[in-house]
C-alpha positions as a Markdown table, in Angstrom:
| # | Residue | x | y | z |
|---|---|---|---|---|
| 1 | Met | 0.0 | 0.0 | 0.0 |
| 2 | Ile | 1.4 | 3.4 | -1.0 |
| 3 | Glu | -0.4 | 6.6 | 0.1 |
| 4 | Gly | -3.7 | 4.7 | 0.6 |
| 5 | Thr | -3.5 | 2.8 | -2.7 |
| 6 | Val | -3.3 | -1.0 | -2.7 |
| 7 | Phe | -0.9 | -2.5 | -5.3 |
| 8 | Leu | -0.6 | -6.0 | -6.6 |
| 9 | Glu | 2.6 | -6.9 | -8.5 |
| 10 | Gly | 3.3 | -3.2 | -8.9 |
| 11 | Val | -0.1 | -2.3 | -10.4 |
| 12 | Pro | -2.8 | -0.3 | -8.6 |
| 13 | Phe | -5.4 | -2.9 | -7.4 |
| 14 | Asp | -8.3 | -1.1 | -9.2 |
| 15 | Arg | -6.4 | -1.6 | -12.5 |
| 16 | Val | -5.6 | -5.3 | -12.0 |
| 17 | Asn | -7.6 | -7.8 | -14.1 |
| 18 | Thr | -10.5 | -9.5 | -12.4 |
| 19 | Gln | -9.0 | -13.0 | -12.5 |
| 20 | Lys | -5.9 | -11.8 | -10.6 |
| 21 | Lys | -8.0 | -9.8 | -8.2 |
| 22 | Ile | -10.1 | -12.9 | -7.4 |
| 23 | Asp | -6.9 | -15.0 | -6.9 |
| 24 | Ala | -5.3 | -12.5 | -4.6 |
| 25 | Val | -8.5 | -11.9 | -2.5 |
| 26 | Val | -9.2 | -15.7 | -2.2 |
| 27 | Ala | -5.6 | -16.2 | -1.1 |
| 28 | Leu | -6.0 | -13.5 | 1.6 |
| 29 | Ala | -9.3 | -14.9 | 2.7 |
| 30 | Gly | -7.9 | -18.4 | 2.9 |
| 31 | Ala | -5.0 | -17.1 | 5.1 |
| 32 | Leu | -7.6 | -15.3 | 7.4 |
| 33 | Ala | -10.2 | -18.1 | 7.4 |
| 34 | Gly | -9.6 | -19.1 | 10.9 |
| 35 | Lys | -10.8 | -22.3 | 12.5 |
| 36 | Met | -13.9 | -22.6 | 10.3 |
| 37 | Lys | -11.7 | -22.6 | 7.2 |
| 38 | Leu | -14.6 | -21.3 | 5.2 |
| 39 | Val | -14.3 | -18.9 | 2.2 |
| 40 | Cys | -17.1 | -17.2 | 0.3 |
| 41 | Val | -16.3 | -16.0 | -3.2 |
| 42 | Asp | -18.9 | -13.7 | -4.7 |
| 43 | Gly | -19.1 | -12.9 | -8.4 |
| 44 | Ile | -17.3 | -16.0 | -9.7 |
| 45 | Glu | -19.0 | -15.5 | -13.0 |
| 46 | Ala | -16.3 | -13.0 | -13.8 |
| 47 | Leu | -13.9 | -15.8 | -14.5 |
| 48 | Asp | -13.7 | -17.5 | -17.9 |
| 49 | Lys | -14.0 | -21.2 | -18.1 |
| 50 | Asp | -10.3 | -21.9 | -17.9 |
| 51 | His | -9.8 | -19.7 | -14.9 |
| 52 | Tyr | -12.9 | -21.1 | -13.2 |
| 53 | Asp | -11.7 | -24.6 | -13.7 |
| 54 | Ala | -8.3 | -23.7 | -12.3 |
| 55 | Phe | -10.0 | -22.1 | -9.3 |
| 56 | Ile | -12.1 | -25.3 | -8.7 |
| 57 | Gln | -8.9 | -27.4 | -8.9 |
| 58 | Arg | -7.1 | -25.2 | -6.4 |
| 59 | Ala | -10.2 | -25.2 | -4.1 |
| 60 | Gln | -10.4 | -29.0 | -4.2 |
| 61 | Glu | -6.7 | -29.3 | -3.3 |
| 62 | Ser | -6.9 | -26.9 | -0.4 |
| 63 | Asp | -7.8 | -27.5 | 3.2 |
| 64 | Leu | -10.6 | -24.9 | 3.0 |
| 65 | Gln | -14.3 | -25.1 | 2.3 |
| 66 | Tyr | -15.4 | -22.7 | -0.4 |
| 67 | Phe | -18.8 | -21.6 | -1.5 |
| 68 | Val | -19.2 | -19.3 | -4.5 |
| 69 | Thr | -22.0 | -17.2 | -5.8 |
| 70 | Lys | -22.7 | -16.3 | -9.4 |
| 71 | Val | -25.4 | -14.7 | -11.4 |
| 72 | Asn | -26.8 | -16.8 | -14.2 |
| 73 | Pro | -27.0 | -14.5 | -17.2 |
| 74 | Glu | -29.2 | -16.9 | -19.0 |
| 75 | Ala | -32.0 | -16.9 | -16.4 |
| 76 | Glu | -35.0 | -14.7 | -17.1 |
| 77 | Asn | -34.8 | -13.0 | -13.7 |
| 78 | Ala | -31.1 | -12.6 | -12.9 |
| 79 | Glu | -30.9 | -15.8 | -10.9 |
| 80 | Leu | -28.3 | -16.0 | -8.1 |
| 81 | Gln | -26.7 | -19.5 | -7.7 |
| 82 | Phe | -24.8 | -20.8 | -4.6 |
| 83 | Thr | -22.4 | -23.7 | -5.0 |
| 84 | Met | -20.3 | -25.6 | -2.5 |
| 85 | Val | -17.0 | -26.1 | -4.2 |
| 86 | Ala | -15.2 | -28.6 | -2.1 |
| 87 | Glu | -15.1 | -30.3 | 1.2 |
| 88 | Pro | -11.7 | -29.7 | 3.0 |
| 89 | Gln | -9.0 | -32.2 | 2.5 |
| 90 | Gln | -8.1 | -34.1 | 5.7 |
């Protein structure tokens, strides 16, 4: 952080692409998840298929529980979906 601005890899956070923002915030949330080891990711629809699949793979390999929300753009009434990604690995 420099003068109130958060940077990621030398770039002001508000100019970082969405995939990198989600990766960074999920890593931070995971580090701060505490005893529950629960992380919620809102807006996962911002990831393309390849990045979403990579996120799912990392989630399944972690010791955290994730649930994600996404808006289904194909639904008539902006449907919000909740998904449990993975049970924690023991």
